[in-house]
N, C-alpha and C positions, 0 to 999 in steps of 0.2 A: 381733432379734440384730443387734448394731452389727459392724458389717467385722471391729475389731480382736478382738471374742471370734469369729468365724467365723477368722480367720485364723489366732489363737492355736490353735484348735482343729486345722484340719488342720495347722499346723508342727507341733503335736504328732504327732497320728496318722500324717505321714509321718516324723518325727524328723527333721525338719530347723531347725536353731538358726537363731532369729530375724537372729543377726549375718548368718551367712552369707547368709540369705534379701534380706536388706537389700542385703549387698554385690554376689550378684548380681545383682540388678536396676537396682542403680545408685544406692538409698539411700544416707543418711548413717546412722551409726549408731545415731540419737534421732532417726530418722524415726518409728519406731513407737510408742515414746511421745508423741510430738507427735500424730499419729492421735490415741491413747484422749484424750488431755486436749480435743481441737481444736482445738488449735492450727494447724493444716492438713490438708489433706482431700490432700496430695498425690499421694496412691496413687491418685487418679481417672484422672491423667495416666499412669498405666502400668495400669489394673485389667483389660488385656484381655492384656498380660502375665505380670499376677500369676497372672490365673484360668490362664493356658498355661501357668504354672510349677508354678502348685499343682495340678495336674489339672483344673479344676473349671471353674464358668459365672462370668459374671459376674453373671449372677443370682444366682446361689447367695450369693454376696462382696457382695449389694447389698440381699441381702434381700426378692428377690422372689421366692424358690423357698426350700422346705425340702429340695430334693432338692440334694446337690451333685455331682452324677455332670455331668459336663462333656456340653455340645451335640458331636455331633458331625458338625459343618457345620463344614466346611473351606473357609477362602478365603482368598484370593491374601493379604492384610489378618493374617491367623499364622504367613503364611511370611516368613523373611527373604529381601528382596529381590523380593518380590513374585511368587514363584514358583504362579502358579496350577493347581492338581493336580484342579481339579473336572470335565476331559474323563477321569480316568482309570477305572477299573470300582473299586468301592468296595471292594473286598478291597486292590487298591495303594493308594490311599489311608490304610485303616486298617493296611498294611505300615510306611509310610510316618510316620504318627502313631506308634506304636510306636517306631519307632528313633528317631525325635526324644525320646522319654519315654526309653529305654536310653541316649542320651547325656547326656540334662540328669542322670539316675541317677548317669552316669558321674562329671560334674564334681559334685555335690554328694556323692562317695565321695572324693574326693581328699583 
């Protein structure tokens, strides 16, 4: 399944409009159509951010797995400012990720 189909399914499941998704990630309003038609693969520049935004894995988006569940490895690259939380207990790391998802949901609901 190509990435745009997976993106469309995830957006629909999460009730996120394409326009909101594109704006939140800094893409033009035409970007999704350009991806669908093969004009560009600009999504690759932000594939990690897209996966985080949709709470899935890059492997799922790129068709390397059919499991949309995100990987639970938290790295400095996933957090703004490069904050490394790998030294924290697993439950604290999960609390931080839960809070991040809460803040994303708040933003989407505005």
